[in-house]
N, C-alpha and C positions, 0 to 999 in steps of 0.2 A: 306342592300339587296345584295345578290350575283349577280355577273355580268350576269349570265345566266337568272336570274329572270328579271333583267332590260331589257335585250335584248328581252325577250319574250314579255314584256309589250310594248316596242317601236316597235316591229315588225321587228327589225333588224335580229334576229336569223332566222325568218321564211321568210325573204325577202319581207315582206309586207310594206305598207306605214305608215307614221307617221301622217296620216290624215284619216278621216272617209272613209270607203271603197266606199261608194256611194256619189257622189257629190250632193250638194243641187240642187234641180230643179230650173231652171230659172223661174222667175215670168212671167206669160203670161197675167194675168188680168191687168186691168187699174191700174196705180200706185196710191198708197194712197196719200191723200191730206196732206199737212203740217198741224200741229195742229193750231187751230185758235189762233190769237194773244190775249193775256190777261194774267193777273197775276193769278196764281194758288193758291189754298188753301195751297199747300205744301210750298209756299214761306215763311210762318211763321217759318218753320223748316229749310228751305234752302234759306236764304236771298240773296245769290249770288251763281253763278255757277263757280267754279274754275276748269279750264280745264288744265290737265297736258299734256305737249308735250315732248316726249322723245328726248334725245340728239342725236347727230350724224350729225347735220347740224348747220350752223351758225345761230345766233339769228335773223339776218335780213331775212334769207331764211325762217325760221319758222314763223316769223311775217307776211311775205308776203303770206304764205300759209294759215295761220290760222286766220288772222285778220278779214276777212269777216265772217268766221265761228263763231267766238265769237260774232260779232255784230248781226248775225242772231239769236243766242240764246237770246240776250238782246231784240231784236225786237219781238221775238215770245213769250217769257215768262215774259218779262217786269221786270226782275231782272238784276243786274249787272253781267256781265260775265268777268272773268279774266283769262288770259293765264299764265300758270306757265311753264317757260322754264327751264328745268333741263340741267345741263352740261353733264350728262350721264344717262343711264337707272336707275342707283341706286337712283338718285335724285327724280324721280317720285315715285319709290317704297317707299322711306322714307317719302315723302309728304303724300302718301296715309296712311301709318302707323300712321302718326301724325294727321290724319283727316284734312289735309290742302287742300285736293282735293275732288271734287265730281265725276269727270269723266275724263277718259283718254283713248286714243287708244294705247294699249300696245303690245309689242311682247309677244308671248306665254310663253317664259321663264321668262320675267319680271313679267307677271301676276302670274306665279307659285311662284315666289319669294315673292311677296307681299302677296299672299294668305297664304303662310307659315308664313311670318313675323307677320301677323295679325290674325292668327288662323281662317282663313275663313272670314275675315272682308271685303273682296271685292268679287264681283261676275261679271262674264262676261254676257253681254246682247246680243251682236251682233258680227258677224264675217264677214270679207270682202268676197264678192262673185265675182268671175271672170266671164268673158264673156261666158264660157262654162258651167256655173252653179257650178263649183267646188269652194271649200273654202280652197285651199291649195297653197303653194308656195314651192320653193326649195332653199337650200343653194348651193353655188358654190364656188370653189377655183379657183382663177385667178392668173396669172403671167404676167409679161411684155412680149410682143410679141417678143422682141429681146433677151430674157433670154436663149433661146435654150431649155427650159423645155416644154415638150409636154405631160407629163403624171404624175400621182401621184407618181409612182415609182421613177421618176427622181427628185422628191423633196427630196429624201434621202440626208441628209447632208446640206440642204438649210434651210433658215430661213422663218418663217411665222408670220404674224401679225393677231392675233385675234381681232375682232372688239370691243367687250365689254364683261365682264364676265357675264352679265345678258342678253346676246343676245342668242336666240336659233340658228339662222342661222350663226351668227358670232362667236360662241364659243361652245355651248352645243351639238348641232347636229353634227357638224363635228367631234368633239372629240369622241362622242359616236360611230359614224359610223367607225371612224378610229380604235378605240379599237376593235370593232366587226370584223374588217378585220385583226386583229392581229398586228396593228401598234400602238406603244406607242407614244401618242402625247406630252409627256413631253419633255422639252428642253434637248438636249444632247442625245436623244434616236434616233428616226427617223429623227427629225428636229435638225439642229445644234443649233438653237436659236428660241425662241418664245417670243412674247410680246403683249401688248395691244395697239391698235392704238388710243383708246379714242373715238371710234365711227366708223360707217361704212365709212363715207366720209374721216375721218382722216386716217384710215387704207389704203384706196385706194390711198390717196396722198403719204403715206409712201412707198407704193410699187412703185408708179410711180417715186418717187424721189430716188429709189434704197436703201432705208433704210432696206427694207425686200424684200425677193424674191417672196413671195406670200401673199395673203390675202384671207379671206372668207367673204361672204356677202349673202344677200337675193335677189332673183329675182323671177319673176312670174313663170318662167319655160315654158312660152308660147311664141311661135314664135322663131325666130333665135336670137342669141346674137346680141345686148344687151337686148333682150327680150322685152316684152310689158310693164313691170312694175318692179320697184325695184331700188336698189342703182345704178347699172350700167346705166340703162336707164335714171335715173334722172341726173347722172353725165354728160352724153352726152348732154342732153337737156340744162344743165346749162353751158356747155362749159368747164367743168373740164376735160373731157375725150374725146379723139378721138378714135373711135371704133378700129382702126388699132393698137392701143398701147397696148392692152391687149389680152390675150388668156385664155379661160376657160378650165381647165384640169380635173375637177372633179365636179360631181353633186350629191346631196343627193337624197334620196327618198322624196316623197311629205310630206310636213309639214303643219299642220293645221295653217291657217292664224291667226294672232294675234287678240284678241278681243277688243271691246269697253267695258270698265270696269267701274263700279260704286261701291261706298261703300255699303256694305250690310245693314247698319243701316239706309239708307235713305228711305223716304216714298215710298210705292209701287206705288203711283200715279206719283211720280217723275220719277221712273224707266220706267213706261209705256209711259210717255211723251218723255223720251229720245229715247225709241224704235221707237215711232211714228215719231219723228223728223227725225231720221236717215233713216228710211225706205222710207220716202217721199223725202229726200234731193236730190237724184240723178236726179229725174225728175223735181222737183220744182226749184232747184237751181243748174243746172249742172256745172256751173263755180266754185261754192264753193266746190261741191263734187270733181271735178277734182283736184282742188288745194290741198285738204286735202288728197285724196287717190292717186293721180298721176297715169298716165298710163291707163291701160285697165280695171280696176275694174268697175263693173256696179252697185254695191250697197252692201247691207248687208243682212244676214240671221240671224235668232235667233240662239243662241247657249247657252251652259251651261257648268258648271265646268267639267262635265264628258268628254268633248272634250279635256280638258287640263290636266287631271290627270296624263298622261304620262310624262308631263314636270315637275310636282312635283317629280315624281320618278327620273327623270334625275338629278334634282338639288340635291336630297338626295344622289344620287350616286356620284356626283361631290364633295359634302361635305365629303363623306367617303374617296374618293381618296385623298383629301387634308390632311385629318387626317393621312392617311397612309404615306404621304410624310413627 
């Protein structure tokens, strides 16, 4: 695909957003009830629920966030629930492709990658909804506050850490927007050096330890820095980051939040139970919802592959760029 076609698809050429133009309406009706506990007929085909958890945090942090979530699956559907901790985004993609997972909350780019790898073998059910009803977030580029760098232009000749090659906010979106602005993101061009941090938290640590001059990550885009949700907010809450240590120098256009994804070959009744479970979770078990989503997210809205087709196009463009190199 030519770059102009890609930019038109992403909205970069026209200056529009990478998320639906109209935010999802916040629910005003009474919250739905959690599905009644009990073993379902689909359990003969799905004897356990294997839950993928993307990399980017330590295993202890992820277990602390997702342990009660997995237990609630077991209590509700009365089948074993297992957490699969991948070391990076690619691990969850590979597990889906091997049919070793039933469900995961993925980044939009990771979803696009596994959708391509499995020829449509996964489908998105739900997307995170923010307090204002929107279903979007943004990518940001950050530097150390003592670096003297205050703008994107001042990054010329400096190094940057991408988070993960399968991350939308930590790789694909910044690179696409930089190219659209006439900046070549390859090493030795605009940036002196580029590399992968191995995850959002790891890239942040690399910048704080002066291994790189800048990094890119995801944030809600709502409120002031460190924002209401995202990598920077979580790092502050975990004590990894003091707000005075970083400066944000660039922000992307809105990006559709990542989806909750299931395998396409699973029973329809299983998928509907997953939707019902998650739509009810914020009101029925707010502590579990807060642990899983972190920050200001208020719930989920239904979604479909059409909301993520642009990320498939971006991944295809990245593949073409690699072949050209």
